[in-house]
C-alpha positions as semicolon CSV with decimal commas, in nm:
position;residue;x (nm);y (nm);z (nm)
1;M;-2,402;-2,206;0,952
2;S;-2,039;-2,197;0,840
3;H;-1,796;-1,935;0,967
4;V;-1,726;-1,674;0,698
5;T;-1,417;-1,456;0,685
6;I;-1,381;-1,172;0,436
7;Y;-1,066;-0,967;0,384
8;T;-1,152;-0,612;0,272
9;K;-1,037;-0,254;0,229
10;A;-1,229;0,071;0,267
11;Y;-1,371;0,222;-0,051
12;C;-1,366;-0,113;-0,233
13;P;-1,691;-0,151;-0,429
14;Y;-1,640;-0,526;-0,466
15;C;-1,602;-0,556;-0,089
16;V;-1,922;-0,359;-0,035
17;R;-2,108;-0,582;-0,284
18;A;-1,980;-0,904;-0,129
19;K;-2,076;-0,791;0,221
20;S;-2,417;-0,685;0,093
21;V;-2,483;-1,033;-0,047
22;L;-2,387;-1,190;0,285
23;D;-2,594;-0,936;0,480
24;N;-2,900;-1,002;0,259
25;K;-2,864;-1,374;0,329
26;G;-2,842;-1,308;0,704
27;V;-2,489;-1,446;0,721
28;S;-2,262;-1,314;0,993
29;Y;-1,897;-1,282;0,900
30;Q;-1,564;-1,174;1,034
31;E;-1,434;-0,878;0,837
32;I;-1,060;-0,824;0,833
33;R;-0,971;-0,479;0,701
34;I;-0,620;-0,512;0,560
35;D;-0,596;-0,137;0,512
36;E;-0,635;-0,098;0,890
37;Q;-0,431;-0,410;0,973
38;P;-0,166;-0,431;0,698
39;E;0,024;-0,691;0,897
40;L;-0,255;-0,937;0,808
41;R;-0,211;-0,890;0,432
42;P;0,056;-1,167;0,404
43;E;-0,181;-1,402;0,588
44;M;-0,457;-1,322;0,336
45;I;-0,225;-1,377;0,040
46;E;-0,106;-1,711;0,178
47;R;-0,459;-1,832;0,257
48;A;-0,579;-1,716;-0,087
49;G;-0,312;-1,906;-0,277
50;G;-0,125;-1,594;-0,382
51;R;-0,421;-1,372;-0,471
52;T;-0,358;-1,015;-0,365
53;T;-0,686;-0,837;-0,446
54;V;-0,978;-0,779;-0,212
55;P;-1,217;-0,908;-0,117
56;Q;-1,092;-1,257;-0,047
57;I;-1,370;-1,470;0,099
58;F;-1,346;-1,788;0,301
59;I;-1,626;-2,017;0,413
60;G;-1,478;-2,218;0,696
61;E;-1,126;-2,286;0,573
62;R;-1,238;-2,308;0,209
63;H;-1,127;-2,020;-0,011
64;I;-1,409;-1,930;-0,249
65;G;-1,232;-1,635;-0,411
66;G;-1,346;-1,278;-0,458
67;C;-1,677;-1,105;-0,509
68;D;-1,731;-1,226;-0,867
69;D;-1,651;-1,583;-0,761
70;M;-1,903;-1,563;-0,478
71;L;-2,169;-1,416;-0,707
72;A;-2,111;-1,698;-0,957
73;L;-2,158;-1,953;-0,679
74;D;-2,478;-1,779;-0,577
75;V;-2,621;-1,774;-0,931
76;S;-2,538;-2,143;-0,976
77;G;-2,713;-2,233;-0,649
78;K;-2,391;-2,352;-0,484
79;L;-2,338;-2,071;-0,233
80;D;-2,623;-2,143;0,009
81;P;-2,522;-2,509;0,062
82;L;-2,166;-2,396;0,142
83;L;-2,294;-2,137;0,388
84;N;-2,524;-2,386;0,556
85;S;-2,276;-2,672;0,588
């Protein structure tokens, strides 16, 4: 199973939804709360190609985008192969 990293903030409904999808799939992930660790926000923005919103989700080193991007991958059947690579 690939290593998943998700940058989040508290009270972010998209973050909650993204984590719920991963939890339902039994995927463990590293959550980085940029509201608790603001010094990591520039790292997130750089890794995400300039995107500043949360969540930003990475499978391995591959940036898959935010919650809507991950849900689109799931609906198209492309998320599980990425998670299992």
